[in-house]
N, C-alpha and C positions, 0 to 999 in steps of 0.2 A: 735689358730684356731678360726675363727669367728663363733659365735653362729648363727644358722639359725633364720631368722626373724619369728615373731609370725604370723600365718596365719590370714588374715583379718577377716575371718568368725568367729574367736573367739571373736571379738569385737561386734558381732551382738547379741543383747539381745534375739532374737527369737531362734537363734542357741544355745545359752547357755541354754535356757529353754528346748529345745529339747534334748540336751545332758544330762541334769539332769533327764528328763523323761525316757530316755533310761536306765540310771543307776538305777532309781527307779523300772522300769519294770524288769530288770535283777535281782535285789535284791528280788523283790516280787514273780516273776513268773519263774525265771531262764533264761528268754530270752525276747527279744523284737522283734516285727515284724515291719519291715520297708517297707511300701508300696510305690511304685514309679509309678506315672502315665505314660501313653504312651507318647513318644516324637518322633520326626521325626527319622525314621529308627530304632526305638526300641519299642517293645510292653510293656505294663504295666507289672510290676513284683513285687515280694516281697521277702525279704531276712531276715534271722535271725541275731540278734546281741546277743552274750552272750554264745553261745555253746562252743566257744573256752575256756571259763572259766572252763568247765568240760572236756576238752581234746578232743573235737570233732570238725571237720570242720564246719564252718557256712554253711547254706543251702540257695539256691535261686531257685525260680520257676517263670517261665514266662507265659504270656497269662492267660487264664481262667478269671473268674470273681473275684473281690476282695475277696468276702467271700469264694469262693472255694480255692483260693490261700492260704488264711490265715488258713482255715480249714485243708488243705493238709499239710502245714508246721507244724501245731499243732500236727497232727497225727505222723509225722516224729519225732518231738521233744519228744513226749511221748515215742516213741520207744527208742530214745537215752537215755532219763532219766531212762528207764527200763533196760538199759545195752546194747542195740543194737549199733553197730558201722557200719556206712555206708562207703563204699569205692568205688573208681572209678571202673566201670564195673559191679557193683552190679545190679541185676534185683530184684526188690522188689515187691512181690505179696501178702505179708501178712500185709502191712500197711493199705490198704483200700481193704476190701473184694471185689473180683470180678474185681480188677484193678491191673495192673502191671505198674511199673515205672522203669526207668533206672537212674543210677547215673553216672554223668560225672564230672571229675575234671575241675575246672575253672582255666584257666591260669591267672597268676598274672597280666598280662598286662591289664586285664579287671577290676581289682579291683577298681581303681579310678572312673571309669564310672558307676559301678554297686553296689558296696558295701562300699561306703565311710564311713558310720557310723561304720561299722564293723572294718574297718581299724583303725579309731579313737579309738574305744573301746579297741582293741587289744593293741595299743600303750599306751593309757591312763592308762590302768590297769596293764601295764608292764607284760603281759602274756608271758609265755615262748614259745620258738619256733617261727616259721613263721606262719603267717595267712594262713589258707587253706579254700577253699570254694568249695562246691560240688553243682552241678546243678541237680535238680530233673526234669527229662524229662518225659512227659506224652505221651501216644500213641494216635493215632487216633481211631475212632470207630471200626476199623478192628483189633486193637491191634498192629499196625505197628508204629515204631518210625521214626522220621524225616530222618534218614540216611538209612532207608530200602526202597527198591524198592516198589512202590505202595502206599507209604504214601499219605494220602489225601492232595492234593494241596491246599485246602481251609485253611489248618493250617500251611502251609509252613513258613510263616513269623512270627508265634507266639512264636517260641522258637529259639532264636539265638544260634549258636554254639560258646560257650565261651571256648572251650577246647584248642584252639591254638591262 
């Protein structure tokens, strides 16, 4: 059987440094946050790397400002570290007082485009099971989610549906 070729990006010194930083973050803080800028057809987002190490799916959130995204993920991670386990279909109103969030499963066909470093970490650390990712979805100012009638159209493109 032919061995798969080594990915070209593993020969890039900047990528190797980034991978080392991820491992350092996970070792020191339990997770690493990967912020990705907006690109055509996709708003900016941030995702976790390292939660699979403690048996929880990785998390991703779209839209919002960089500081707000990171702060929101930090709050969810603190809940996970305290024993909470989030699952598809959850409505979370106790993570951020006065706010509710929905949790949706991310289909694996979106992994390569949205959580590449999480995929790498899962494989590199030989973690058990399949990689899972959950999307944290925020409501509009009226408390409606993107799939609900009346959701504020201004925010329609801020949170892609990665469930299928």
